[in-house]
C-alpha positions as CSV (number, residue, x, y, z in Angstrom):
1,M,1.4,4.8,-23.1
2,S,-0.8,1.8,-22.6
3,G,0.6,1.4,-19.0
4,E,-0.7,4.8,-18.2
5,I,-4.2,3.9,-19.5
6,E,-4.2,0.8,-17.5
7,L,-3.0,2.5,-14.3
8,D,-5.9,5.0,-14.8
9,D,-8.3,2.1,-14.3
10,F,-7.3,2.1,-10.6
11,H,-8.8,5.5,-10.1
12,F,-12.2,4.0,-10.7
13,K,-12.0,1.2,-8.1
14,K,-14.8,1.3,-5.5
15,Y,-14.2,1.0,-1.7
16,D,-16.0,-1.6,0.3
17,R,-14.9,-2.1,3.9
18,L,-15.0,-5.9,3.7
19,N,-14.6,-6.7,0.1
20,Y,-12.3,-4.0,-1.3
21,N,-10.4,-1.9,1.1
22,C,-6.8,-0.5,1.1
23,S,-5.1,-3.9,1.4
24,H,-7.1,-5.3,-1.6
25,F,-6.3,-2.2,-3.6
26,V,-2.5,-2.5,-2.8
27,R,-2.6,-6.2,-3.7
28,D,-4.1,-5.4,-7.2
29,L,-1.9,-2.4,-7.7
30,W,1.3,-4.3,-6.8
31,M,0.2,-7.1,-9.1
32,F,-0.2,-4.6,-11.9
33,L,3.2,-2.9,-11.2
34,E,5.4,-5.8,-10.2
35,Q,3.6,-9.0,-11.4
36,Q,3.8,-10.3,-7.8
37,D,0.8,-11.6,-5.8
38,I,1.3,-10.4,-2.3
39,C,-2.0,-11.7,-0.9
40,D,-0.3,-13.6,2.0
41,M,1.8,-10.5,2.9
42,V,-1.0,-8.1,3.2
43,S,-3.8,-10.3,4.5
44,A,-3.2,-9.2,8.2
45,W,-3.6,-5.6,7.2
46,N,-7.4,-6.1,7.0
47,S,-7.2,-6.3,10.8
48,N,-8.3,-3.5,13.0
49,S,-5.2,-4.1,15.1
50,L,-2.1,-2.0,14.4
51,S,-0.1,-4.6,16.3
52,D,-1.3,-7.4,14.0
53,A,-0.4,-5.3,10.9
54,M,3.0,-4.3,12.2
55,T,4.0,-7.9,13.2
56,S,2.7,-9.5,10.0
57,R,5.4,-8.2,7.8
58,K,6.5,-11.7,6.8
59,G,7.9,-11.6,3.3
60,L,8.5,-7.9,3.4
61,W,11.8,-6.1,3.6
62,K,11.8,-2.8,5.6
63,L,13.3,0.2,3.9
64,E,14.8,3.3,5.6
65,N,13.5,5.5,2.7
66,P,10.9,4.9,0.0
67,V,11.9,3.5,-3.4
68,D,9.7,3.5,-6.4
69,P,7.5,1.5,-6.2
70,C,7.3,0.2,-2.6
71,I,4.6,-0.6,-0.1
72,A,3.8,2.1,2.6
73,L,2.1,1.2,5.9
74,F,0.6,4.0,7.8
75,A,-0.4,4.3,11.5
76,R,-2.3,6.8,13.5
77,K,-3.5,6.4,17.1
78,G,-7.0,5.2,17.4
79,D,-7.3,4.2,13.7
80,P,-6.9,0.9,12.0
81,P,-3.7,0.4,10.0
82,H,-3.7,1.7,6.5
83,V,-1.6,0.7,3.5
84,G,-0.8,2.2,0.1
85,V,1.9,2.1,-2.6
86,F,4.6,4.7,-3.0
87,M,5.2,5.5,-6.7
88,R,6.3,8.4,-8.8
89,G,7.0,10.4,-5.5
90,M,3.4,10.0,-4.4
91,I,1.2,7.6,-2.4
92,F,-1.6,5.8,-4.2
93,H,-4.1,4.4,-1.7
94,M,-7.8,3.5,-1.2
95,T,-9.8,5.5,1.1
96,E,-13.5,5.3,2.0
97,T,-14.2,7.9,-0.7
98,G,-12.2,6.0,-3.3
99,P,-8.6,5.9,-4.6
100,E,-6.3,8.8,-3.9
101,L,-3.0,9.8,-5.3
102,Q,-1.5,12.1,-2.8
103,N,1.9,13.9,-2.2
104,L,4.1,12.2,0.2
105,S,4.5,15.3,2.3
106,Y,0.7,15.5,2.8
107,V,0.5,11.8,3.8
108,L,3.4,12.3,6.3
109,S,1.5,15.2,7.8
110,T,-1.7,13.2,8.4
111,F,-0.3,10.0,9.9
112,E,2.0,9.5,12.9
113,S,4.0,6.8,11.3
114,V,4.8,5.8,7.7
115,K,7.0,2.7,7.0
116,Y,8.1,1.5,3.7
117,Y,8.6,-2.1,2.5
118,L,9.6,-4.2,-0.5
119,C,8.7,-7.8,-1.1
120,N,11.7,-9.9,-0.3
121,T,11.3,-11.6,-3.7
122,K,11.8,-8.2,-5.4
123,Y,14.7,-7.3,-3.3
124,N,16.5,-10.7,-3.9
125,S,16.0,-10.4,-7.6
126,Q,18.0,-7.1,-7.9
């Protein structure tokens, strides 16, 4: 499948704290998966403030449970906010060592809070 080959390209992305971090990765991955540019929605997730990230959900619809795909916002005391994409039952996200595709159960065990969101435009089109 050509979609699989293109998705594999995301495994080769390189982390850069300022120029290509988890929010940049999510923006690119979401554009690939859903053909939606969510730059304005994730820009505050570049902040080191969890309160900024949690209050900047304009344009996002909070979900009780993950759907495939959706955006996942992670929180852990003392760490900046982190974001990834839930897809195929796993979380695909950018870490300092590069992109990782991890089981949801592992991510839930390493973060204190994981919240799931859809873009309002996606929700309204269903």
